[in-house]
VOPAGU-2260 file (C-alpha; in pm, 1 decimal, decimal comma):
REM VOPAGU-2260
SITE   aa  ch    i         X         Y         Z
SITE  MET   A    0    -326,0   -2292,3    -966,5
SITE  LYS   A    1      15,1   -2222,7    -875,2
SITE  THR   A    2     127,4   -1880,9    -977,8
SITE  THR   A    3     509,1   -1824,4   -1024,5
SITE  PRO   A    4     752,5   -1545,5    -994,5
SITE  PHE   A    5     780,4   -1582,3   -1364,6
SITE  ALA   A    6     455,9   -1647,7   -1493,2
SITE  LEU   A    7     346,6   -1312,2   -1241,3
SITE  ALA   A    8     672,6   -1075,7   -1362,8
SITE  THR   A    9     486,3   -1221,8   -1753,1
SITE  THR   A   10     186,8   -1123,3   -1652,7
SITE  PHE   A   11     303,2    -799,8   -1598,6
SITE  ALA   A   12     460,3    -713,0   -1890,0
SITE  LEU   A   13     196,5    -831,0   -2075,5
SITE  VAL   A   14     -49,1    -562,0   -1857,8
SITE  LEU   A   15     214,8    -327,5   -1859,4
SITE  GLY   A   16     224,6    -322,9   -2256,0
SITE  THR   A   17    -150,0    -293,3   -2287,7
SITE  LEU   A   18    -170,4      20,4   -2029,0
SITE  LEU   A   19     103,8     171,0   -2173,2
SITE  PRO   A   20     -30,4     300,5   -2551,8
SITE  LEU   A   21    -368,1     417,8   -2303,5
SITE  ALA   A   22    -133,7     600,2   -2077,6
SITE  ALA   A   23      15,5     775,4   -2396,7
SITE  GLN   A   24    -339,5     865,1   -2509,3
SITE  ALA   A   25    -488,2    1028,0   -2235,1
SITE  GLU   A   26    -161,4    1212,4   -2131,7
SITE  GLU   A   27    -245,1    1363,3   -2510,4
SITE  ALA   A   28    -603,9    1436,7   -2434,6
SITE  ALA   A   29    -562,4    1559,1   -2084,5
SITE  SER   A   30    -731,3    1228,9   -1963,8
SITE  PRO   A   31    -781,9    1161,4   -1571,5
SITE  LEU   A   32    -661,7     832,0   -1603,0
SITE  SER   A   33    -327,0     787,9   -1483,3
SITE  PHE   A   34    -134,7     429,2   -1440,6
SITE  ASN   A   35     136,8     290,4   -1239,8
SITE  ALA   A   36     419,0     107,7   -1178,1
SITE  SER   A   37     688,5      22,1    -942,7
SITE  VAL   A   38     936,1    -247,4    -821,1
SITE  THR   A   39     998,5    -238,4    -468,2
SITE  THR   A   40    1303,8    -487,0    -252,8
SITE  ASP   A   41    1050,2    -532,7       2,6
SITE  TYR   A   42     675,8    -504,1     -10,7
SITE  ARG   A   43     604,7    -292,8     394,2
SITE  TYR   A   44     225,7    -214,2     467,2
SITE  ARG   A   45     212,7     -19,9     785,4
SITE  GLY   A   46     595,9    -103,4     874,1
SITE  ILE   A   47     474,9    -505,1     857,0
SITE  SER   A   48     639,5    -637,1     520,1
SITE  GLN   A   49     429,6    -855,7     287,1
SITE  SER   A   50     660,3    -948,0      99,1
SITE  ARG   A   51     865,2   -1265,6     306,2
SITE  LEU   A   52    1157,4    -913,2     318,5
SITE  LYS   A   53    1206,5    -980,6    -113,7
SITE  PRO   A   54    1112,9    -766,5    -371,5
SITE  ALA   A   55     715,3    -715,3    -530,4
SITE  LEU   A   56     572,3    -590,7    -815,4
SITE  GLN   A   57     344,1    -359,4    -821,2
SITE  GLY   A   58      79,4    -128,0    -992,2
SITE  GLY   A   59    -250,8      78,9   -1087,9
SITE  ALA   A   60    -451,7     311,4   -1217,4
SITE  ASP   A   61    -663,1     539,8   -1084,4
SITE  TYR   A   62    -921,5     784,3   -1222,8
SITE  VAL   A   63    -918,7    1112,5   -1073,5
SITE  ALA   A   64   -1314,6    1289,0   -1195,7
SITE  ALA   A   65   -1317,2    1662,1   -1206,6
SITE  ASN   A   66   -1506,5    1741,7    -904,3
SITE  GLY   A   67   -1304,4    1551,9    -660,0
SITE  PHE   A   68   -1450,6    1182,8    -701,1
SITE  TYR   A   69   -1186,3     929,8    -741,2
SITE  ILE   A   70   -1155,9     563,3    -790,4
SITE  GLY   A   71    -831,0     348,9    -873,4
SITE  THR   A   72    -765,7      24,0    -822,0
SITE  TRP   A   73    -357,3    -102,7    -699,2
SITE  ALA   A   74    -208,6    -506,2    -710,0
SITE  SER   A   75     109,8    -671,9    -549,8
SITE  THR   A   76     260,0    -974,6    -568,8
SITE  ILE   A   77     317,2   -1151,0    -172,3
SITE  LYS   A   78     387,6   -1395,2      39,8
SITE  TRP   A   79     284,8   -1323,6     363,3
SITE  ILE   A   80     -95,5   -1505,2     358,0
SITE  LYS   A   81     157,1   -1882,5     229,6
SITE  ASP   A   82     388,1   -1921,3     477,7
SITE  ALA   A   83     231,7   -2025,5     818,2
SITE  PRO   A   84     114,5   -2057,2    1013,6
SITE  TYR   A   85    -142,4   -1926,8     727,5
SITE  ASN   A   86     -26,8   -2146,7     467,8
SITE  GLY   A   87    -294,6   -1971,7     286,6
SITE  GLY   A   88    -293,1   -2028,2     -99,5
SITE  ALA   A   89    -305,3   -1602,0    -228,1
SITE  SER   A   90      63,9   -1505,5    -395,4
SITE  VAL   A   91    -160,4   -1150,9    -501,2
SITE  GLU   A   92    -287,1    -846,1    -309,9
SITE  ILE   A   93    -553,4    -593,6    -576,3
SITE  ASP   A   94    -668,9    -329,5    -415,0
SITE  VAL   A   95    -983,2    -167,6    -477,5
SITE  TYR   A   96   -1085,1     159,4    -382,7
SITE  GLY   A   97   -1342,7     501,6    -440,8
SITE  GLY   A   98   -1423,9     806,1    -260,1
SITE  TYR   A   99   -1368,1    1233,3    -293,5
SITE  LYS   A  100   -1121,4    1457,6    -207,0
SITE  THR   A  101   -1194,7    1840,9    -176,8
SITE  GLU   A  102   -1031,2    2177,9     -29,2
SITE  VAL   A  103   -1222,0    2289,0     307,1
SITE  ALA   A  104   -1120,7    2590,8     379,7
SITE  PRO   A  105    -811,6    2734,1     254,2
SITE  GLY   A  106    -483,7    2513,7     274,5
SITE  LEU   A  107    -684,9    2260,3     441,2
SITE  THR   A  108    -796,6    1945,7     269,9
SITE  LEU   A  109   -1008,7    1621,0     330,7
SITE  ASP   A  110   -1013,3    1310,3     178,0
SITE  VAL   A  111   -1249,7    1060,2     203,1
SITE  GLY   A  112   -1351,1     741,3      58,8
SITE  ALA   A  113   -1343,4     317,7     137,4
SITE  LEU   A  114   -1065,3      75,5      34,2
SITE  THR   A  115   -1098,0    -281,4      10,3
SITE  TYR   A  116    -834,1    -532,8      10,6
SITE  ILE   A  117    -898,1    -874,7    -236,0
SITE  TYR   A  118    -686,1   -1156,9    -155,1
SITE  SER   A  119    -789,4   -1399,7    -407,0
SITE  GLY   A  120    -799,0   -1757,6    -331,9
SITE  ASN   A  121    -697,9   -1746,6      56,3
SITE  ASP   A  122    -929,7   -2005,3     217,3
SITE  LEU   A  123    -789,0   -1768,5     557,9
SITE  ASN   A  124   -1074,0   -1835,6     792,4
SITE  PRO   A  125   -1162,6   -1584,9     917,6
SITE  SER   A  126   -1078,0   -1478,3     520,5
SITE  ALA   A  127    -810,0   -1258,5     516,4
SITE  ASN   A  128   -1054,7    -976,2     223,2
SITE  THR   A  129   -1066,1    -626,0     448,8
SITE  THR   A  130   -1251,2    -325,5     361,4
SITE  GLU   A  131   -1173,3      45,4     553,9
SITE  VAL   A  132   -1360,5     382,0     539,4
SITE  TYR   A  133   -1057,4     619,2     543,7
SITE  GLY   A  134   -1070,0    1032,0     649,7
SITE  ALA   A  135    -752,1    1196,1     650,2
SITE  LEU   A  136    -668,0    1609,2     668,1
SITE  SER   A  137    -377,6    1748,6     503,5
SITE  TYR   A  138    -253,7    2125,2     559,0
SITE  GLY   A  139      25,5    2193,1     450,8
SITE  VAL   A  140     263,3    1933,8     449,1
SITE  PHE   A  141     151,8    1729,3     763,5
SITE  THR   A  142    -120,6    1534,0     706,8
SITE  ALA   A  143    -316,4    1311,8     923,6
SITE  LYS   A  144    -497,7    1043,6     842,4
SITE  TYR   A  145    -731,3     729,0    1028,9
SITE  SER   A  146    -868,0     381,9     889,0
SITE  HIS   A  147   -1136,6     212,8    1014,8
SITE  SER   A  148   -1200,8    -185,7     965,7
SITE  THR   A  149   -1605,9    -241,8     887,6
SITE  THR   A  150   -1440,1    -596,7     835,9
SITE  ASN   A  151   -1255,0    -839,9    1029,3
SITE  LEU   A  152    -897,2    -702,3     978,3
SITE  PHE   A  153    -702,0    -947,5     714,2
SITE  GLY   A  154    -799,9   -1287,7     879,5
SITE  THR   A  155    -791,1   -1194,5    1204,7
SITE  ALA   A  156   -1053,5   -1342,6    1414,2
SITE  ASN   A  157   -1332,8   -1116,3    1630,0
SITE  SER   A  158   -1121,8    -833,7    1447,9
SITE  LYS   A  159   -1353,5    -603,9    1269,0
SITE  GLY   A  160   -1309,5    -238,9    1459,9
SITE  SER   A  161    -984,5    -208,1    1392,6
SITE  GLY   A  162    -839,7     111,1    1339,9
SITE  TYR   A  163    -540,4     279,2    1202,5
SITE  LEU   A  164    -394,8     609,8    1252,1
SITE  ASP   A  165    -133,3     718,4    1045,1
SITE  LEU   A  166      93,1    1038,1    1059,9
SITE  SER   A  167     315,0    1238,5     793,2
SITE  ALA   A  168     486,8    1495,1     630,9
SITE  THR   A  169     649,4    1536,8     341,2
SITE  LEU   A  170     903,2    1842,3     304,3
SITE  ASP   A  171    1032,3    1919,0     -62,2
SITE  LEU   A  172    1432,6    1969,4      14,0
SITE  GLY   A  173    1427,7    2106,3    -416,4
SITE  GLU   A  174    1631,8    1962,4    -727,6
SITE  GLY   A  175    1343,9    1673,2    -678,6
SITE  PHE   A  176    1441,1    1605,7    -309,0
SITE  SER   A  177    1160,6    1516,3    -102,0
SITE  LEU   A  178    1180,9    1345,4     287,3
SITE  VAL   A  179     871,7    1176,5     448,6
SITE  PRO   A  180     890,5    1063,8     843,6
SITE  HIS   A  181     614,0     929,7     915,3
SITE  LEU   A  182     486,6     774,8    1229,2
SITE  GLY   A  183     174,5     505,0    1198,2
SITE  ARG   A  184     -29,1     319,9    1515,1
SITE  GLN   A  185    -198,2     -10,9    1417,0
SITE  LYS   A  186    -508,4    -106,2    1708,5
SITE  VAL   A  187    -585,2    -430,1    1661,7
SITE  LYS   A  188    -974,9    -509,5    1805,1
SITE  ASN   A  189   -1067,3    -751,0    2123,1
SITE  ASN   A  190    -646,0    -841,8    2005,9
SITE  PRO   A  191    -432,5    -606,5    2248,6
SITE  ALA   A  192    -135,0    -813,9    2146,0
SITE  GLY   A  193    -170,4    -775,1    1782,6
SITE  SER   A  194    -171,7    -363,8    1859,4
SITE  TYR   A  195     143,3    -213,0    1775,4
SITE  ALA   A  196     378,8     109,8    1618,8
SITE  ASP   A  197     577,1     216,7    1277,0
SITE  TYR   A  198     775,9     485,8    1183,3
SITE  ALA   A  199     962,9     548,2     873,5
SITE  VAL   A  200    1233,2     761,9     707,4
SITE  THR   A  201    1127,1     816,6     321,4
SITE  LEU   A  202    1340,8    1015,1     101,2
SITE  ASN   A  203    1261,8    1034,1    -238,2
SITE  LYS   A  204    1354,9    1222,4    -597,7
SITE  ASP   A  205    1261,4    1268,5    -869,6
SITE  TYR   A  206    1458,1    1163,3   -1185,8
SITE  ALA   A  207    1403,6    1073,3   -1587,8
SITE  GLY   A  208    1012,3    1089,6   -1477,3
SITE  ILE   A  209    1053,4     760,2   -1198,7
SITE  SER   A  210     988,4     850,9    -833,1
SITE  PHE   A  211    1292,9     628,4    -666,8
SITE  GLY   A  212    1294,8     578,3    -281,7
SITE  ALA   A  213    1552,7     470,4       5,2
SITE  THR   A  214    1273,1     395,3     321,0
SITE  LEU   A  215    1451,5     350,7     702,2
SITE  ILE   A  216    1126,1     160,9     857,8
SITE  ASN   A  217    1126,3     -40,2    1184,7
SITE  THR   A  218     821,2    -145,1    1406,8
SITE  ASN   A  219     804,9    -203,9    1742,0
SITE  THR   A  220     622,4    -581,4    1738,2
SITE  ASP   A  221     775,2    -861,1    1596,6
SITE  ALA   A  222     619,3   -1058,0    1353,4
SITE  TYR   A  223     746,4   -1409,4    1293,7
SITE  VAL   A  224     658,6   -1606,3    1062,9
SITE  GLY   A  225     675,4   -1994,4    1070,7
SITE  GLY   A  226     885,5   -2296,5     911,5
SITE  PRO   A  227    1212,7   -2367,9     839,6
SITE  SER   A  228    1338,7   -2003,1     735,1
SITE  SER   A  229    1171,5   -1811,2    1053,0
SITE  LYS   A  230    1195,2   -1426,1     998,8
SITE  ASN   A  231    1072,9   -1159,3    1187,7
SITE  LEU   A  232     865,1    -944,9     925,3
SITE  GLY   A  233     850,9    -644,6    1126,1
SITE  LYS   A  234    1205,8    -548,2    1242,0
SITE  SER   A  235    1413,7    -244,8    1119,8
SITE  GLY   A  236    1456,9    -271,8     715,1
SITE  PHE   A  237    1625,2     -23,5     433,6
SITE  VAL   A  238    1385,8     -54,5     134,2
SITE  LEU   A  239    1448,1      35,7    -184,1
SITE  SER   A  240    1209,9     117,3    -483,1
SITE  ALA   A  241    1134,0     319,0    -818,0
SITE  LYS   A  242     773,3     377,2    -983,6
SITE  LYS   A  243     659,7     491,7   -1294,7
SITE  THR   A  244     315,9     707,7   -1335,6
SITE  PHE   A  245     230,8     756,0   -1709,6
């Protein structure tokens, strides 16, 4: 069934209408359950636009237990699977994940888990659906994270075992501002031409319960989509976002 932007927006509003009262109840009871909703001018993942350089609607839910275990889900509108040369059938990405986070030494935090990206209705061969396991270490403002695919990577044949290294820092600037520099390296197994680096700097501001973000982002790869309106999805760009957590 074809999903239009209007239908997605309507569904998004209905879901929020259902979740907001639940979120309010969760907050009153100090529940480990939380919800989030956001809008962005371009959904970039590992530097590559997933929404053809256009806006996307996003939202999710998380449950974090007192013992450090967590589960969650997150979704976003996308366009890349419908673009040539894929011409697939999915317009939404749904992520499902779970893991464990704990302090292993004073100031040193370990986070391990697994994440599955689901593109319902995609007819790519191999399928775009992807599962990764990950591990991250955080110390002070710095975080290093490695993700390893246990399936083919986003529809790329013979790419099981691909890896992504993410290095970042979160710098508190005061007055609700933070600066987050990021450097990433995607290695696609058996496909050296598909491997690349991405880098970004994000300025965040918390205001009235909403987190606003402004990101400068770029990659060292050209990720062109075909068709009459061919675009480089990996080109440098400026992305604005707003996120509310309930």
